[in-house]
C-alpha positions as CSV (number, residue, x, y, z in Angstrom):
1,M,20.3,44.4,-114.7
2,K,17.4,41.9,-114.4
3,T,14.8,42.4,-117.1
4,D,12.3,40.2,-115.3
5,Q,11.7,42.9,-112.8
6,Y,8.9,45.1,-114.0
7,T,10.5,48.5,-113.7
8,N,10.6,50.7,-116.8
9,P,9.6,48.8,-120.0
10,L,11.4,51.2,-122.3
11,I,14.7,50.8,-120.4
12,E,14.3,47.1,-120.2
13,F,13.4,46.8,-123.9
14,S,16.4,48.9,-125.0
15,Y,18.6,46.7,-123.0
16,I,18.3,43.9,-125.5
17,F,20.2,45.9,-128.2
18,G,23.3,45.9,-126.0
19,K,23.9,42.7,-124.1
20,Y,21.6,40.4,-126.2
21,R,22.1,41.9,-129.7
22,F,24.2,38.9,-130.9
23,L,21.5,36.4,-129.6
24,L,18.8,38.4,-131.3
25,G,20.7,38.1,-134.6
26,Q,21.1,34.4,-134.1
27,L,17.4,33.9,-133.5
28,V,16.5,35.9,-136.6
29,G,19.0,33.8,-138.6
30,K,17.4,30.7,-137.3
31,E,14.0,31.8,-138.5
32,F,15.4,32.1,-142.0
33,K,17.0,28.7,-141.9
34,N,13.8,27.1,-140.6
35,K,11.5,28.7,-143.0
36,Y,13.5,28.2,-146.1
37,R,15.1,24.8,-145.2
38,R,15.1,22.4,-148.2
39,S,13.7,25.1,-150.4
40,Y,15.4,25.6,-153.8
41,L,14.3,29.2,-154.1
42,G,14.8,30.1,-150.4
43,I,14.3,33.7,-149.6
44,M,13.3,34.4,-153.3
45,W,9.8,33.3,-152.1
46,S,9.5,36.6,-150.3
47,L,9.7,38.2,-153.7
48,L,7.8,35.6,-155.7
49,N,4.9,35.1,-153.3
50,P,3.5,38.7,-153.5
51,L,4.0,38.7,-157.3
52,L,2.2,35.4,-157.8
53,M,-0.6,36.3,-155.5
54,M,-1.0,39.6,-157.2
55,V,-1.4,37.9,-160.6
56,I,-4.0,35.5,-159.3
57,V,-6.0,37.9,-157.2
58,S,-5.9,40.7,-159.8
59,S,-7.1,38.3,-162.5
60,V,-10.1,37.3,-160.4
61,F,-11.1,40.8,-159.3
62,S,-10.3,42.6,-162.6
63,F,-12.3,40.3,-164.9
64,I,-15.0,39.0,-162.5
65,F,-15.8,41.7,-160.0
66,R,-14.3,44.5,-162.2
67,F,-13.5,47.0,-159.5
68,D,-12.8,50.3,-161.2
69,I,-9.4,51.0,-159.6
70,E,-6.7,52.7,-161.6
71,N,-3.4,50.8,-161.6
72,F,-5.1,48.0,-159.8
73,Q,-2.1,45.7,-159.8
74,V,0.0,48.2,-157.8
75,Y,-2.9,49.1,-155.6
76,L,-3.3,45.4,-154.8
77,I,0.3,44.4,-154.2
78,L,0.8,47.4,-151.8
79,G,-2.2,46.3,-149.8
80,Q,-1.0,42.6,-149.9
81,I,2.5,43.2,-148.6
82,T,1.3,45.6,-145.9
83,F,-1.3,43.2,-144.6
84,N,0.9,40.1,-145.0
85,F,3.6,41.6,-142.8
86,F,1.2,42.3,-140.0
87,S,-0.5,38.9,-140.4
88,E,2.7,36.9,-140.5
89,A,4.5,38.7,-137.7
90,T,1.6,38.5,-135.3
91,Q,0.6,35.0,-136.0
92,V,4.1,33.6,-135.6
93,S,4.6,35.7,-132.4
94,V,1.5,34.3,-130.7
95,S,3.1,31.0,-129.7
96,T,6.7,32.2,-129.4
97,I,6.8,32.3,-125.6
98,V,5.0,29.0,-125.2
99,G,7.1,27.4,-127.9
100,S,10.3,28.6,-126.2
101,G,9.3,27.3,-122.8
102,Q,12.0,24.7,-122.4
103,L,14.7,27.2,-123.2
104,I,13.2,29.8,-120.9
105,K,13.2,27.3,-118.0
106,K,16.9,26.4,-118.5
107,V,18.6,29.7,-119.3
108,Y,17.9,33.2,-118.2
109,L,17.0,35.4,-121.2
110,P,14.9,38.5,-121.6
111,K,11.7,36.9,-122.7
112,Y,10.6,39.7,-125.1
113,I,13.6,38.7,-127.3
114,F,11.5,35.9,-128.7
115,P,8.5,37.9,-130.1
116,L,10.9,40.7,-131.1
117,S,12.9,38.2,-133.2
118,K,9.8,37.1,-135.0
119,V,8.7,40.6,-135.9
120,I,12.2,41.5,-137.1
121,F,12.2,38.4,-139.3
122,S,8.9,39.3,-140.9
123,F,10.1,42.9,-141.3
124,I,13.1,41.7,-143.3
125,N,10.7,39.7,-145.5
126,L,8.7,42.9,-146.0
127,G,11.8,44.6,-147.3
128,F,12.3,41.8,-149.9
129,S,8.6,42.1,-150.8
130,F,9.2,45.7,-151.8
131,I,11.4,44.4,-154.6
132,A,8.2,42.9,-156.0
133,V,6.5,46.2,-155.7
134,I,9.3,47.9,-157.6
135,I,9.1,45.3,-160.4
136,V,5.4,45.8,-160.8
137,M,5.7,49.6,-160.8
138,I,8.4,49.5,-163.4
139,Y,6.3,47.1,-165.5
140,Y,3.3,49.5,-165.4
141,R,5.5,52.5,-165.8
142,I,4.5,54.1,-162.5
143,Q,7.2,56.4,-161.0
144,P,7.0,57.2,-157.3
145,G,7.3,60.8,-156.5
146,I,9.5,62.6,-154.0
147,Y,7.0,61.7,-151.2
148,I,8.5,58.2,-151.2
149,L,11.0,59.8,-148.8
150,F,8.3,59.3,-146.2
151,L,8.7,55.5,-146.5
152,P,11.1,55.2,-143.5
153,A,8.6,57.0,-141.3
154,W,5.9,54.6,-142.5
155,L,8.1,51.6,-141.8
156,F,8.9,52.9,-138.3
157,Y,5.2,53.5,-137.5
158,Y,4.2,50.1,-138.8
159,F,7.0,48.1,-137.2
160,I,6.2,49.6,-133.8
161,F,2.5,49.0,-134.1
162,T,3.1,45.3,-135.2
163,L,5.6,44.8,-132.4
164,G,3.1,46.1,-129.8
165,V,0.4,43.7,-131.0
166,S,2.8,40.8,-131.1
167,L,4.0,41.4,-127.5
168,F,0.5,41.4,-126.2
169,L,-0.6,38.3,-128.1
170,S,2.5,36.3,-127.1
171,A,1.9,37.1,-123.4
172,L,-1.8,36.4,-123.6
173,M,-1.1,33.0,-125.2
174,V,0.7,31.9,-122.1
175,F,-2.4,32.2,-119.9
176,L,-5.1,31.6,-122.6
177,R,-4.1,28.8,-125.0
178,D,-7.1,29.4,-127.1
179,T,-5.5,32.7,-128.2
180,Q,-3.8,31.1,-131.2
181,H,-7.0,29.6,-132.5
182,L,-9.1,32.7,-131.9
183,Y,-6.6,35.0,-133.4
184,S,-6.4,32.9,-136.6
185,L,-10.1,33.8,-137.1
186,V,-9.6,37.4,-136.2
187,I,-6.8,37.9,-138.8
188,V,-9.1,36.3,-141.5
189,A,-11.8,38.8,-140.6
190,F,-9.2,41.6,-140.6
191,G,-8.3,40.6,-144.2
192,Y,-11.8,41.2,-145.4
193,L,-12.3,44.3,-143.3
194,T,-9.2,45.9,-144.7
195,P,-9.3,47.5,-148.2
196,I,-6.6,45.2,-149.8
197,F,-8.4,44.3,-153.0
198,Y,-11.4,46.6,-153.0
199,P,-11.8,50.4,-152.9
200,V,-13.2,52.1,-149.8
201,S,-15.5,54.1,-152.1
202,S,-17.4,50.9,-152.8
203,L,-18.7,50.8,-149.2
204,T,-21.7,52.5,-147.8
205,P,-21.1,55.8,-145.9
206,W,-21.4,54.3,-142.5
207,M,-19.0,51.5,-143.4
208,Q,-16.5,54.0,-144.7
209,N,-16.6,55.8,-141.3
210,A,-16.3,52.5,-139.5
211,M,-13.3,51.6,-141.7
212,K,-11.4,54.5,-140.0
213,L,-11.4,52.5,-136.8
214,N,-9.2,49.8,-138.5
215,P,-5.6,50.7,-137.9
216,L,-4.5,48.7,-141.0
217,Y,-6.6,51.0,-143.2
218,H,-4.5,54.0,-142.2
219,Y,-1.2,52.2,-142.8
220,I,-2.3,50.9,-146.2
221,T,-3.7,54.3,-147.2
222,F,-0.4,55.9,-146.2
223,I,1.8,53.6,-148.2
224,R,-0.5,53.8,-151.3
225,N,-0.5,57.6,-151.1
226,I,3.3,58.0,-151.2
227,M,4.1,55.2,-153.6
228,L,1.1,54.9,-156.0
229,Y,-0.6,58.3,-156.0
230,G,2.4,60.5,-155.3
231,Q,0.5,62.4,-152.5
232,C,2.2,64.0,-149.6
233,P,0.8,62.5,-146.3
234,S,-0.8,65.1,-144.2
235,L,0.2,65.8,-140.6
236,M,-3.0,64.1,-139.5
237,D,-1.9,61.0,-141.5
238,H,1.4,60.9,-139.6
239,L,-0.3,61.5,-136.2
240,I,-2.9,58.8,-136.7
241,C,-0.3,56.2,-137.7
242,L,2.0,57.3,-134.9
243,A,-0.8,57.2,-132.4
244,W,-1.8,53.7,-133.3
245,A,1.8,52.6,-133.1
246,L,2.4,54.2,-129.7
247,A,-0.9,52.9,-128.3
248,A,-0.2,49.4,-129.4
249,V,3.4,49.2,-128.2
250,A,2.5,50.9,-124.9
251,A,-0.3,48.4,-124.3
252,G,1.7,45.4,-125.5
253,M,4.8,46.3,-123.4
254,H,2.8,47.1,-120.3
255,Y,0.9,43.7,-120.4
256,F,4.0,41.7,-121.4
257,F,6.3,43.1,-118.7
258,K,3.6,43.0,-116.1
259,K,2.9,39.3,-116.7
260,Q,6.4,37.9,-117.6
261,S,7.3,37.0,-114.1
262,K,4.5,34.4,-114.1
263,F,5.3,32.9,-117.5
264,I,7.4,30.1,-116.0
265,L,4.5,28.9,-114.0
266,Y,2.4,28.3,-117.1
267,I,4.8,27.2,-119.8
């Protein structure tokens, strides 16, 4: 089965978990070795980084800007780890095809294995970051309710959404090398346009309505509702998050598989 032929993206994509599952594991393991090489704390940074950033940012916004948000520290760290996963996964995925050009030219591999491995690596880091969330919740004596059972659904929606964006960016970078630089600016803007450290209620009505066009807003609101506020996500919450996920992965896979046969001409 040749995955370079643009037939059915879903069939091609699922093919990787059979024949190339071992290679995928090797690529993810390589990511860990490269990121934490010569680091004394290693993967512990996935736990310490959100904790330290929470302390710094919460100190600034609690005492200087004084946002009136109950349990602000938990509110903040949930927003941080959610945004950081998307930011890290998409930014490292942008150059993954171009960066693997020499290997792609020498050995036949399904090209989507490279951005997929980056997203999986960031997804594992997200899992470790949840340990930091649990520590903060225990410290502030916040007990998640039964609706935390919706966490796997949220993880699924968010992983699929991020994967779709990553596939699109990695393919676009092959033909437009400015993508990496442009996206670094876009992700900074996204950081300010997403309610990570401020309440949506602080915005004007028209800005609150515009915020609903930001997919990250819906994913962050979903995770805060089930872990911080103990609220059951509505059917509409599920449908919106799922719709963004399916739209992103459909667009990303369509563009990636349509263009992948030309990659070798540009890398």
